[in-house]
N, C-alpha and C positions, 0 to 999 in steps of 0.2 A: 065400501070402496067405490061402488058404482055411483053412489050419490055424490061423492066428492068430485069425481071426474065430470059429472053433469054440471055442477056448479061452476067449475073452471071454464067449461065451454061457453056458458052463458055470459061470462064476465068480459069477453073480448068485444071490441068495437070494430065494426066493418067500415073502413074508410073508402071503399070503392065508389059508392054513390057521391061522396064529397069530391073525390078526384074527377069524376065525370063532370060534375057541375063546374069545377075550376077550369077544366079543359074547354068546355063549351063557352064559358065566359071569355077565355083567352082568344078563341077563334072569333067570337063576336067582336071583340075590341080590335083585333087585327083587321078584320074585314071592313069595319065601319070607320076606322081611323082615316083622317084626311092627311095626306102627306104633303108637307110644305116644300115647295120648290124654292131653291135659293140660287142666286146668281154666282156665288163663289167669292165675292169680295164685300167688304163693309163700305157702305156709302153714307155720306153726310148729306141727307136730302135737304133741299131748300125749304124755307117756311112759306106757307100760304094760308090765307084766311078763308079761302073758299074750297078747301080740300074736302073731298067726299070719299068714303070707303068704296073700294071696288073688289068684289068677291070672286068673280068668275073670269079670271085671267090666267091663261095657261103658259104664256111665253113671257119670261122675265129677262130683260136686257139691262145690264148695268154699265154705266160710264163713270170711271173714277176720275179723280182730280188731274190725272196725267193724260186724260182723253183716251184711255184704253177701254175697249169694248169687251164685255164679258157676257157670254151666254152659256148656261149649263156648266158653270164652274170651269170654263176654259176661255182663254183670251182669244178673241177673233179679230182679224184684220178688218178694217172698215170696208175693204173691197169684197169681203166674204159675208158681210152681214145679210145682204139680200138673199144669198143662197141658203144660209143657215135658217133664216126666217121661213123661207119657202119649204125647207125640209120639215121644220116644226109644224108649219101649217098643214102639211100633208098628213101628219099624224093626227091632228085635231083641227079640222077646218073651221069650227065654230068658236075656237078660243080667241081671246083678246090678247093684246100686248100691253105690258106695262114697262116703261122705260124708267129706271132708277138712275137719275143723273146726279152726280155729286155737285154740291153747290160751287165747286171750283172748276167744273167741267165747262168746256166752251159750248156756246150755243151752236156753233158750226157743226160740231160732232153730233150733238143732239138732233139737229135738223137733218143730218145725213141719215141717221138711224130711222127717224120718223118718216122721212121721204122714201126710204127703202121699203118700209112696211106699207105705206100708202101706194107705192108703185105696184105692189102685189095685190092690191084691192082690199087691204085690211082697213076697215073703217073704225074699229074699236081699238084705238091707240090712246094710252094715257101716260102722263108723266107723274111719277110718285113724288109726293111732298110730305112735309110734316105740318100738321094742323096747329095753328096758333091758339 
């Protein structure tokens, strides 16, 4: 009878090491994941033949076809753009700005946003386009 009990004990599989590995991999992927920031609205960007990818921009500003300005998934009045950029720059002073302007947005609204960023001393301002 003692022999039968010993055989039953050896037949079990210990899953503890496998669960440890799964949890370590989960932590690794959470820590190394790059989180994508979005503006909160869908934009139809204009086409450009000289478009280049920009990887290290932290402030995304969207202007839709109705000339509404969106930052961090909330609509901003054009008089508040400068203050909002200043707040975001205080959080990350080395981050750049990308303006995603709809192809139906007015140049005047785009210019106001870019001027607000330049008034704060931001030199890394880009306009998002679709590459042909």
